[in-house]
C-alpha positions as CSV (number, residue, x, y, z in Angstrom):
1,M,112.7,87.6,85.3
2,Q,110.7,86.6,88.0
3,M,107.6,83.6,87.1
4,Q,104.2,85.3,87.2
5,M,102.6,83.5,90.0
6,Q,99.0,81.7,88.5
7,Q,96.3,83.5,89.9
8,S,92.6,81.8,91.2
9,I,90.1,84.2,88.8
10,P,92.7,85.0,85.8
11,M,93.7,88.7,84.6
12,M,93.2,89.8,81.0
13,M,94.1,92.8,79.8
14,I,93.9,93.9,75.7
15,V,95.8,97.8,74.8
16,K,94.4,98.9,71.7
17,G,94.0,102.1,69.6
18,H,91.9,103.1,66.4
19,S,94.3,104.1,64.0
20,S,98.6,103.4,62.3
21,S,99.6,106.6,64.2
22,S,98.3,105.1,67.4
23,R,100.8,101.0,66.8
24,E,103.7,102.4,69.8
25,K,101.1,104.4,71.7
26,S,100.1,101.1,72.4
27,K,102.9,99.3,72.7
28,T,103.9,101.2,74.8
29,V,101.7,100.9,77.0
30,A,101.3,97.0,76.4
31,K,105.1,96.5,77.1
32,Q,104.6,99.1,80.5
33,L,101.4,97.1,82.0
34,A,103.2,93.0,81.6
35,E,106.6,94.7,82.9
36,H,105.0,96.3,86.3
37,L,102.3,93.3,86.8
38,K,104.9,90.3,85.6
39,Y,102.3,88.9,83.3
40,F,102.7,87.5,79.8
41,L,102.8,90.0,76.6
42,I,101.1,89.1,73.7
43,D,101.3,91.8,71.0
44,Q,99.0,91.0,67.4
45,D,102.1,92.7,64.9
46,D,104.6,90.4,66.9
47,L,103.1,87.8,65.2
48,A,101.8,88.5,61.0
49,P,103.6,91.5,58.9
50,I,101.8,94.8,59.9
51,S,99.5,95.3,57.4
52,P,95.2,96.5,56.9
53,D,94.4,92.4,54.9
54,D,92.3,91.0,56.3
55,V,94.6,87.5,55.6
56,N,96.9,88.3,57.8
57,I,95.2,90.0,60.9
58,N,92.7,86.8,61.1
59,S,95.8,84.2,60.8
60,S,97.8,86.9,63.6
61,F,94.7,86.6,65.6
62,K,93.9,83.1,65.8
63,I,97.3,82.5,67.5
64,L,96.8,85.5,69.4
65,H,93.8,83.5,71.0
66,Q,95.6,80.9,71.3
67,I,98.7,82.0,73.0
68,A,96.0,83.4,75.6
69,S,94.1,80.8,76.1
70,A,96.8,78.6,76.9
71,Q,98.1,80.6,79.4
72,L,94.1,81.7,81.3
73,S,94.4,78.1,81.1
74,L,97.4,77.5,83.6
75,K,95.8,80.5,86.2
76,L,98.2,83.3,84.5
77,G,97.4,86.3,83.3
78,V,98.2,87.6,80.4
79,V,98.1,91.0,78.5
80,I,97.5,91.6,74.7
81,N,98.4,94.1,72.1
82,L,95.5,94.3,69.9
83,S,96.6,95.5,66.2
84,P,94.5,98.5,65.3
85,N,93.2,96.7,62.2
86,S,92.1,94.0,64.6
87,D,87.8,95.0,64.6
88,Q,85.4,94.3,66.9
89,T,84.7,91.2,66.2
90,H,87.6,89.9,67.2
91,V,87.1,92.1,70.5
92,N,84.0,90.2,71.2
93,Q,86.0,86.6,70.3
94,L,88.8,87.5,73.4
95,E,85.6,88.1,75.8
96,D,84.3,84.4,75.0
97,L,87.5,83.3,75.9
98,S,88.0,85.2,79.3
99,N,84.1,83.7,79.9
100,T,85.6,80.5,79.0
101,H,88.2,80.5,81.6
102,K,85.8,82.4,84.6
103,A,88.9,85.6,83.9
104,Q,88.3,89.4,84.0
105,M,89.6,91.1,80.9
106,I,89.7,94.3,80.5
107,L,89.5,96.7,77.1
108,L,92.1,99.9,77.3
109,D,91.2,102.7,74.1
110,T,95.2,104.6,74.6
111,T,92.8,106.9,71.9
112,T,91.8,108.5,74.8
113,S,94.1,110.9,76.2
114,T,97.4,112.5,75.1
115,S,99.1,112.8,79.1
116,P,101.6,110.2,79.9
117,F,101.1,107.5,81.1
118,D,101.3,106.0,84.9
119,V,101.5,102.6,85.2
120,K,101.5,102.3,88.9
121,S,99.1,105.0,89.4
122,Y,97.2,103.3,87.1
123,I,96.7,99.8,88.2
124,E,96.0,101.2,91.4
125,K,93.4,103.1,90.6
126,L,92.0,100.2,88.7
127,S,92.2,98.1,91.4
128,L,89.9,99.9,93.2
129,G,87.6,100.8,90.5
130,F,88.0,104.5,89.8
131,P,86.7,106.2,87.3
132,Q,89.8,108.6,87.4
133,A,91.7,105.2,85.7
134,A,89.3,106.5,83.1
135,D,91.4,110.2,82.8
136,Y,94.0,108.0,80.6
137,F,91.1,105.3,78.8
138,R,88.3,104.2,79.4
139,P,88.0,100.5,81.3
140,H,85.7,97.7,80.3
141,L,85.7,95.8,84.2
142,K,83.6,92.8,83.8
143,P,81.7,92.0,87.1
144,N,83.3,91.1,90.3
145,L,86.6,93.0,90.0
146,A,84.7,96.1,90.6
147,K,81.9,98.5,91.2
148,T,81.7,101.6,89.9
149,T,77.9,103.2,89.9
150,S,78.4,104.4,93.4
151,F,80.5,107.1,92.1
152,R,77.7,109.2,89.5
153,P,76.4,112.0,91.2
154,S,73.5,112.7,93.2
155,R,70.6,114.1,91.4
156,E,69.4,115.0,95.0
157,K,70.1,118.1,96.7
158,V,71.0,116.7,99.6
159,P,75.1,116.8,101.9
160,V,77.1,114.6,101.2
161,P,80.6,114.7,102.7
162,P,83.3,113.6,100.6
163,K,85.2,111.3,99.8
164,I,89.7,111.7,101.2
165,F,91.2,109.4,99.2
166,K,95.1,110.6,98.1
167,H,96.3,106.8,97.3
168,L,97.2,103.6,98.1
169,H,100.3,103.7,100.9
170,E,102.5,101.0,99.8
171,L,105.3,101.1,101.9
172,G,108.7,100.3,101.3
173,S,111.7,98.9,103.0
174,F,115.1,100.6,103.7
175,T,118.2,100.3,106.5
176,K,118.4,103.4,106.3
177,S,116.3,106.2,107.0
178,T,116.7,109.1,104.4
179,A,113.5,110.7,106.5
180,E,115.2,111.6,109.7
181,K,113.2,114.5,110.2
182,L,110.3,113.2,110.1
183,P,108.2,111.5,113.1
184,C,106.9,107.7,113.3
185,K,103.5,107.7,112.0
186,S,102.8,105.5,114.8
187,C,105.2,105.8,118.0
188,Q,106.0,109.4,116.4
189,K,109.4,109.2,117.7
190,Q,111.9,111.5,115.5
191,L,113.7,109.0,112.7
192,L,117.0,108.4,113.1
193,V,120.1,107.7,110.2
194,S,120.6,104.8,111.6
195,D,117.1,103.7,111.7
196,P,115.9,101.1,109.6
197,I,112.6,102.0,108.6
198,Y,109.0,101.5,106.4
199,H,108.5,104.4,104.1
200,C,106.0,105.2,101.3
201,L,106.6,104.2,98.1
202,E,104.3,107.5,96.9
203,S,107.2,109.7,96.0
204,N,105.5,113.2,97.1
205,C,104.2,111.5,99.6
206,K,106.4,112.4,102.5
207,D,104.6,112.5,106.4
208,Y,104.2,108.1,105.9
209,V,106.8,107.0,107.8
210,F,107.2,103.3,109.9
211,H,110.1,103.1,112.2
212,K,110.5,99.3,111.2
213,A,109.9,97.7,114.1
214,C,106.1,100.4,114.5
215,A,105.7,99.1,111.6
216,E,105.5,95.6,112.3
217,S,103.4,96.1,115.5
218,P,102.0,94.0,116.6
219,G,102.9,90.6,116.3
220,L,100.2,88.5,114.9
221,E,99.9,86.7,118.1
222,D,99.0,90.1,120.1
223,A,96.4,91.4,116.7
224,R,94.1,88.0,117.0
225,K,93.6,89.3,120.1
226,N,93.3,93.7,119.2
227,C,91.6,92.8,116.0
228,P,87.7,93.9,116.1
229,E,85.3,90.8,115.5
230,F,83.8,93.7,112.2
231,L,87.3,94.7,110.4
232,R,87.6,90.7,110.5
233,Q,84.2,90.1,108.3
234,A,84.1,89.6,104.3
235,K,82.5,92.5,104.4
236,P,83.1,94.2,107.8
237,E,81.6,97.5,109.3
238,Y,83.4,100.2,110.3
239,G,82.3,99.8,113.9
240,F,84.8,102.2,116.4
241,E,84.1,104.2,118.5
242,S,83.6,108.5,118.6
243,D,86.4,108.3,120.6
244,Q,89.0,105.6,119.4
245,K,88.8,107.5,115.8
246,Y,91.1,109.8,114.4
247,R,90.6,112.3,111.9
248,C,92.9,114.2,109.9
249,K,93.3,117.6,109.8
250,I,90.9,118.1,106.6
251,C,88.1,116.1,107.8
252,E,88.6,118.3,111.3
253,D,88.1,121.5,109.1
254,N,85.5,121.0,107.1
255,K,82.5,121.2,108.7
256,N,80.7,118.1,107.0
257,R,82.8,115.5,108.0
258,S,82.8,114.9,110.4
259,D,82.7,110.9,110.5
260,G,86.5,109.3,110.3
261,N,85.3,106.5,107.9
262,E,84.6,108.1,104.8
263,C,88.7,109.3,104.8
264,S,91.4,106.5,104.3
265,D,93.8,107.7,106.1
266,C,91.4,108.7,109.1
267,L,90.8,105.3,108.7
268,L,94.4,104.0,108.7
269,Q,95.9,106.3,111.4
270,T,92.5,104.4,113.5
271,I,93.8,101.3,113.5
272,I,97.5,101.9,113.8
273,N,96.8,104.4,117.4
274,G,94.0,101.6,118.6
275,K,97.3,99.4,117.3
276,L,94.5,96.4,116.3
277,L,96.9,94.9,113.1
278,P,99.9,96.1,112.1
279,V,100.3,98.8,109.0
280,L,102.7,95.5,107.1
281,V,102.6,91.6,107.9
282,L,105.4,89.5,107.1
283,H,103.3,86.1,106.3
284,E,104.2,82.8,105.7
285,S,102.3,81.8,102.6
286,H,104.1,84.9,101.1
287,P,107.6,85.6,100.4
288,H,107.6,89.3,100.3
289,P,105.7,92.2,103.0
290,L,101.6,92.4,103.2
291,N,100.2,96.2,103.1
292,L,97.2,96.8,105.5
293,I,94.4,98.7,102.7
294,I,91.5,100.1,104.0
295,V,89.4,102.7,102.5
296,P,85.7,103.6,102.9
297,I,83.1,101.2,102.0
298,S,81.1,103.3,100.1
299,L,84.5,103.2,97.6
300,N,83.7,99.4,96.9
301,Y,87.0,98.1,96.4
302,E,86.8,94.7,96.1
303,F,89.5,91.9,96.1
304,R,90.2,87.7,95.4
305,C,91.2,86.8,98.6
306,C,93.9,84.4,98.1
307,G,93.3,82.0,100.4
308,C,90.5,81.7,100.9
309,G,89.4,82.3,97.8
310,G,86.6,84.3,98.6
311,L,85.9,87.8,97.9
312,G,86.4,90.3,100.5
313,Q,85.9,94.4,100.4
314,T,87.5,97.1,101.7
315,I,90.1,96.3,103.5
316,S,92.5,93.5,103.3
317,Y,96.4,93.0,103.4
318,R,98.1,93.2,99.8
319,C,101.2,93.0,97.6
320,F,101.8,95.5,95.6
321,D,103.8,93.3,92.9
322,C,102.2,90.0,92.7
323,N,98.6,91.0,93.3
324,F,98.3,88.7,96.3
325,N,95.4,90.0,98.2
326,L,94.4,88.5,101.6
327,H,91.6,88.6,104.4
328,V,92.9,90.2,107.1
329,R,90.3,87.0,109.1
330,C,93.2,84.7,107.3
331,V,96.1,86.9,108.2
332,L,95.1,86.1,112.0
333,L,94.1,82.7,111.2
334,E,96.8,80.5,113.4
335,R,99.2,77.2,111.5
336,N,97.5,74.9,114.2
337,F,94.2,74.3,114.5
338,K,93.0,72.1,117.2
339,K,89.7,70.5,116.5
340,D,86.9,69.7,118.7
341,N,90.2,69.8,121.5
342,K,91.5,66.4,119.8
343,Q,92.3,67.0,116.0
344,T,95.2,68.6,115.8
345,L,94.9,70.4,111.7
346,R,97.9,72.4,110.0
347,L,97.0,75.2,107.6
348,N,98.4,74.7,104.2
349,Y,99.9,78.1,102.4
350,G,101.0,75.1,99.6
351,S,100.2,73.3,96.4
352,L,97.7,70.4,97.4
353,E,100.2,68.3,94.5
354,E,103.4,69.8,97.8
355,N,101.3,68.2,100.6
356,C,98.9,65.2,99.7
357,W,99.5,62.5,97.4
358,E,96.4,62.8,95.2
359,K,94.0,65.7,95.5
360,G,91.0,64.7,97.1
361,E,88.2,66.5,98.4
362,C,86.9,68.3,101.6
363,N,86.8,65.6,104.6
364,V,83.8,67.9,105.3
365,C,81.2,68.9,102.6
366,Y,83.1,66.5,99.9
367,E,83.5,69.0,97.3
368,E,87.5,69.0,95.2
369,L,89.5,71.1,97.5
370,P,91.5,74.0,94.9
371,P,94.9,72.9,95.3
372,E,96.3,76.9,95.1
373,L,94.3,77.7,98.1
374,W,94.9,77.2,101.8
375,F,93.7,73.7,103.1
376,Y,94.1,72.8,106.6
377,Y,96.0,68.8,106.8
378,N,96.7,66.0,108.9
379,S,99.2,63.9,108.3
380,A,98.6,61.5,110.3
381,T,94.8,60.9,109.4
382,E,95.2,62.4,106.3
383,S,91.3,64.2,107.0
384,K,92.0,67.9,104.9
385,G,89.5,70.5,104.1
386,H,88.8,74.1,103.7
387,I,89.8,75.9,105.6
388,F,85.8,77.0,106.6
389,C,84.6,73.9,106.7
390,L,87.5,72.6,109.5
391,N,87.5,75.7,111.6
392,P,83.9,77.2,110.9
393,A,84.0,80.1,114.2
394,A,86.6,82.1,111.9
395,D,84.4,82.4,108.7
396,K,83.1,85.4,110.3
């Protein structure tokens, strides 16, 4: 089993039905979530005999609570299958636990739908805070995980261009092309059977396919020169010139949609055509490829950067398997940085304990350096600091 990575903000997902008939459904959903997210699974029914007896329910919940607390204290995610015999008091105690450990809590009610559960699709929607996720569950989202207020229908009778969002294009790597009749989304040249490629893993998405070299182009050195400042910001604004913007056929045909900033596919293709950023990055900080995500600002997509620890919005590099996200500005940081043209600092991706003798504080702000986040370090002088304290120019 693959080891779970520590998270700056751990997540606790609680699956619960309201009757004995929903017990098996809850078990199945919880297992799928745990396997997909690589989270530790705690099933309350496995901790005590299945019985409506209050003693057994409270006893099993106490054990569950202790295990969940240990996981969250280690900054590890956990999926909990709560017995249908547990009441709201237990849910409230778990919410208190999430607050104690500064974790995100999501409560999933399996009694709201009879449709099959697609775990990958649900997690994808949930990561963007989409209310469509409620087609199967009613998610209880705590603040900062996602915001959905912008999806409330307006009472004003004004024409609002509809947003297009099909899905996030998670790219998978293949040594030989299975789509030799399709053109590469970047260079538009036809793919050959022998070409190593990346293509979207969504089964019904056939046209998002790239030569391997095209998906990884431009390289980070060129991207540092090409990427506009507005895409490097923690809260970006899409300042593309009108002649830079790509418009898909749907947007061209829709008279109310003259702005390509409201379509996720248009935004991605604008970046591809301008060679502003690579669609996929093989970054030293993570063992898996990182996919470029860019969505309309109005969708309120938020994430926690695993590099600097700060919040980001609308555009990121993401590993879908590990829920690992980085700001564009963090991906573009150079490994070696010369401070004031004197001291050369090296950007460290590993834990503080692996690089320094002991935990320390930032030499600039004198606050603690979280061991799970990136930091600059000079082995000769043993100076160290937060990345944006020592390199403020990168903090846009």
